[in-house]
N, C-alpha and C positions, 0 to 999 in steps of 0.2 A: 866498778869505775877504775879508769886506767890512772896510773900515778906517773909522776915525772920520771922515777926509775924504768918503768915499763916504756917509757918513750925512748930512754936512753938506749935500752936494750935492743929495742925495735932497730934505731938508727945506726946501732954500733958505735955509740960515742959513751963519754962518760955524762953523768948527771950534772956536773958543773959545766959542760960544754951545752947540754939542754939549755940551763940557767942562763947562760950568756946569750944563748939564740933568744930566749923569752926577753931579755932585758935589751936586746938590740945592740949587742956589744960589738964594734966593729972589727975586733980581733978574730971573728970567726968567718972563715971562707965561705963563699957563696955555696960550693958544692955541699959542705958540710951543713948549712943553713938549710938548704933544700932537702937534703936528707932527714933533718930533724922536724921540719914542716910535713913532709910526706908521712912520718912516722906518727905525728899528731893526727893527721886527717885520718890515717889507717884506724887507730885506736880510739878515735873520737875523743881526745884528750882535750879538756877544757882546763887551763890554769886557773888556780884560785885568784880570782882578782884582788880580793882583800891582802892575802898574802904576798902578791906580787909588790903591793903598792908600799909595803912597809920598807921606806928608804929613806934617805937622809937628803938627797939633793933634791933642789925644787925646780919645778918646770915653769913656774910664774903663768900657771893656766888653772882655770876655774871651771868646774862643770855645773852645768845649769839644766835641770830637767823639770819642765813645765806640764801642765795638765793637758791642755789643748790649743796646738798654735793657731787654730781657726778662731778661737776666743779672743777679741779684741783686748780683752784686760790682759791676758797672759803675753800677748804681743808687746804691749806696753811695759809691762813687768820686764820681760827679756830685754827690751832696748834699755831700760834703766840701769839693769843689771850691768850690761855690756859697757854701758858710758863710764858707769863708776868705777868698774873693773880696769877700763883702758886708762883712766887717769891716774890709777894706782900701779901702772905697768903691768897689768895681767890681761891675758886673753881668755875669752868664755867660750867654751865648747857646748852647744845647746842640743838637747834632745828633748823630742816631743813623746810623751807617754801616752798621749791619746787616750787619756783617763783608763788606763789599763794597767794593771798590776805587773803583768809579765813583761808588758814594752818598756814598763819603768826598770825593772830588773836589768833587762838587756842593757839599756843605758848605764845604769849604775856599775854592771859589770865592765862594760866598754870604757867607761870614763876612768874607773880604777886602773884599768889595765894600760890606759895611756897616761898613767901617773898624774893625774890632775893633783894641784896641791889641796885642794878642797871641794867639797860638793854643797851646792844649795838646791834643794829639792821641794818642789811643790807636792807633796805626797799624794799618791792615790789612796782609795779608802782602806785598802788591805795592808796589815803589817806583815811584809814578806821575811822570810829567813834572811836573805841578802841585806835588806835595809837596816834589820836589827844587828846584824853583824858589823855592818859598817859603823854604825852608831856606837859600837863599843870598841872601834878600833883608834888608829893613830891618826886618821885623817879627818879634818874639821868637818862637820857637818851641820848645815842650818836647814831648818824647815822654813819656807816661804809662802804665805797665805793661808796654808793648813797646818794642823797638827796631828800627830797619830798618838792614840792612847797607849800608854805603856813604853813609850820611847822618850828617853828624857834628853833631848837636844836643845840647844837655843832655837827661838823660833821668831819671825818678824812678821807680824799680820795686823790687820785692821778690825777693830771692834765697831760693829754696826748696831749694837743694841740701842744706843741712844737715838741714833738717826732713824731707826725702825718706829720707835715710840713717837718721834716727833711726824713721821709720816702717818701713823695711825692717827695720831691726835688732828693732823691736818686734813684727812680724808674725813673724819668724824665732823669736823667744822664745817667742810663744805657739804654736808648732808647725807653722806654715804653711810648706811647702816649695814649694807650686806656686803661684806668686803671679803673676798676669797684670796689665798696664798697658796702659789707654786712654789714649793721648796726645791732644794736640792737633794739628793740622795742622803739618807738618814746615816748612811755609813760615813760621810764625808763631816769632817769638823764643822765646816762653813755651813753645810746643810742642817745640821743639829743647832748649831748655834742661832741661825736666823729665824728657824721654825718656832724655837723656844721664846726668842725675842718678840716675834710677832704676836703669839698666843697670849704673853705677859702684858702686852701692850693692849691688845684688843680686851681683855679682862679689866685692865686698869680703867680703860675709857667706856666701858659698859656695852661693848658689842658683843653680841653674841654669834659664836662662829661655829656653826653645824659641822659636824666630822666631812660631809661632802664637800665643804670649802676649802678644805687643807687637804692638797694633793701634791704627791712627790713626783717630780720630774727629775732629769738626768743632767742639767745643764748644757741642754743641746737645744737648738731651735725647734727640732720635731716634736719633743715631748711638750714644749711650751704650745705649739699649734694643738697638738692632739687634747692636751688638757683644757685649754682654752675652750675648744669645741664641746668637751664633756661638760664644763661648767655652764655654758650659754645654752646646753640642751636641758638643764635642770628645770623643774617645775616653776621654781622661782631662783632665777638665776642671779648672781651677784651684780650689785652697781659698780663695784670697783674690783680689778683684779691686780694684786701686787705679785710681780714674778720675781723669783730669786736669784737671777742673773739676767745680763744682756740678750744673751742668744735666746733664752726662752721667752724674752719680752720680744723679740724679733718675730718668734713663731705665733706668738699670741697676737701681734699686729696684723701677720699675714692672714690669720682666721678670721679676725675681726673684719677686716676690710674685705675678705672673700664673700662673707655675708653681708656687704653692704651696710654694715652697721657704723654708725657716727661715734667718733672718740671725741669729747667724752659724753655727747648726748645720750647715747646708747648705754655705754659702759665706758667707766674710766680705767686708765692703765697706768701703772709705776712700776718701776724696775729697780732691783737691787744692781749696782754697777752702772756707773754713768759713762758714755761713750760719747765721742765727738758727734755722731751723726744724729745723738738725740736732739740735739740742739738745731738740727737742719732738716726736720721734717715737720708736717703739720698735723694735727698740733705737736709742739715741742713736748717731749715727754720729761715728766718729773720722775726723778731717779736720786737712788742714794749713792754719793759718789765716795770711792774710796781714795787714798793719797797714794796712787799705784806707784808713781814714779819715785816718791820718796820710801816707799816701802822696798823696792829694788835695789836703791841707793843703800840703805839700811843694812840690807841683806848682806852686801857687799863688805860693808864696814864691820859687821858683826864678824863674818868669817876671818876678815884680816887680822881683826883682834886676836882671833883663836892662834892664827899662824903666826903671829908675833909674841905669842905667849902670855897674852892678856885674857883677863876673865871675860868670856862672850856670854854677854846678858841678853835676854829675850827683850823684844821692843814690841809694844801694842801702840797703834794710832787710832784715833777716833775717825770713823766715817762722818760723812755730813748730808744733809738733805738738801738736794736743789730743785727749788719749786719752779715750774713752769706751767703748762697749760693742759697736759693730758688728763687732770683730774676735775676739770670743771673750775679752774682758776680764773680763768677769763670770764666766764659767766657770773661767777660769784663777785669780781671785781664791777662788772658791769650793774648788777643788782644792789651792790652797797652804794653805787654811784647814784644809782636810782633813788634808793632809800634815804641817801644824804639830801637828793635834790627835793624830793617829798618833803623831808623834815624842814628844811630851809623854806619851801613855799609855805608849808604851814606856820612856822613860826612868822614869817612875813605877813600873813592874813592875820595873825593874832595882833602883831604889832599895829597894823592897818586898822583893825578893829579897835583897838585900844587908843589910837589917836583920834579916831572919827568920835568914840564916846568922849574923850577929853574935850574935843572941839564943841560936841553937842551940849556939854555941861557947861 
């Protein structure tokens, strides 16, 4: 692996000159700068992103690396981070990891080279050497939405356990006994946490969950569609399917409608992660809502605390169940009204009979 002194020798300049080029020092002539860049290309030299970032001057920029820009949850999260940072006088540079560790590291390296003052990362599943190195360095690092085992940095995330328990109780109250769950990858903290919460809630509410009812997706629409097809093809398909995020829920809806099935008449659907369009389709989708905007804003506040020399504390916010119509709520309401009407009619008959008896006596 080429070192900075190898670049200096190749370019015929001093190590200090190479360093000035790497740091965009205006004192370097264009001709010298071009020689150094040519030498770096010839030697395939890659500067140490972390070492280069160890400086004292601030750039008033923050780096944000999100899991998947196509996911509405991450888009809203990024918007909130950008809004909060702008109010504090910071600019945000955003990278899309596309749920790939190598892509994540590419943006970590690039952002550190651009000398951002701090990094906010929605980490992928893998603990990479670069992320581990950054976590031990002098640049503030905050994890958003997810955490990584073995990396001790502040995090800002939502806890969906209580909302999942409430959803399972809601499904059971609506008469669903066969409930399947499509989780995210077990390598992601969010995938593990949501699966554990669902299984605990199912056990607490007396639901038997066979192994074929718990499937692992990848937080993408394609896996939601594929797994929903597999669940519906079972000899005893589930009455309700709970999807671990909004994109997998989208895939499930596509598959259910492709088959011409009715929601919730043939199968009920619920999702973790609420998105605006859930409220604008028929039936409206019951979902667990994360305080997305607040999470993004808090992540900025936590990293700014670190930049100001304050103690940066982790933050956990609760998620909330949003009840709509996709699990049979409207039908249950109608049945409840009918039951109430029948009860009132029966009561009126009893009262009428009582009055007649009194009159006859």
